[in-house]
C-alpha positions in Angstrom: 0.3 -10.0 -19.5 -2.1 -8.1 -17.2 -1.7 -8.8 -13.5 -4.5 -7.7 -11.3 -4.0 -7.5 -7.5 -7.2 -7.5 -5.4 -6.7 -6.4 -1.8 -9.7 -7.0 0.5 -10.8 -8.0 3.9 -11.0 -11.8 4.4 -14.3 -13.6 4.5 -15.2 -14.2 0.8 -15.9 -17.7 -0.2 -14.0 -19.7 -2.9 -17.0 -19.4 -5.1 -17.1 -15.6 -4.8 -13.4 -15.4 -5.6 -13.9 -17.6 -8.6 -16.7 -15.3 -9.8 -14.4 -12.2 -9.3 -11.6 -13.9 -11.3 -14.0 -14.7 -14.2 -15.4 -11.2 -14.2 -12.1 -9.4 -14.1 -10.6 -11.7 -16.7 -13.6 -11.2 -19.0 -13.3 -7.4 -18.6 -9.7 -7.5 -19.6 -10.5 -9.7 -22.6 -13.4 -7.4 -23.7 -11.8 -4.0 -23.0 -8.1 -4.5 -23.2 -8.1 -7.3 -25.8 -6.0 -9.5 -23.5 -5.9 -13.2 -24.0 -7.6 -15.0 -21.1 -4.6 -17.3 -20.5 -2.4 -14.2 -20.1 -4.5 -12.7 -17.2 -3.2 -13.2 -13.7 -5.3 -12.4 -10.6 -3.8 -12.3 -7.2 -5.8 -12.0 -3.9 -4.4 -10.5 -0.8 -6.7 -10.9 2.2 -6.4 -9.1 5.5 -8.1 -9.4 8.9 -9.9 -6.4 10.3 -7.1 -5.9 12.8 -4.7 -5.4 9.9 -6.8 -2.8 8.1 -7.5 0.8 9.2 -9.7 3.4 7.7 -10.3 7.0 9.0 -7.6 6.6 11.6 -9.1 3.6 13.3 -8.6 -0.2 13.0 -11.7 -1.8 11.5 -11.6 -4.3 14.3 -12.3 -1.5 16.8 
């Protein structure tokens, strides 16, 4: 039962997320021989004020 957690900045459309889910699921089916119905994908989205890189908030 693979569980994939995708953490990213907010702003992607529902269609983009659906495409990501399809691509990740297919990769696990092809490479890890997982059954599609056993693959779980969870999105965690963050605003730029809640994400920092290189010592600075991305909102700055």
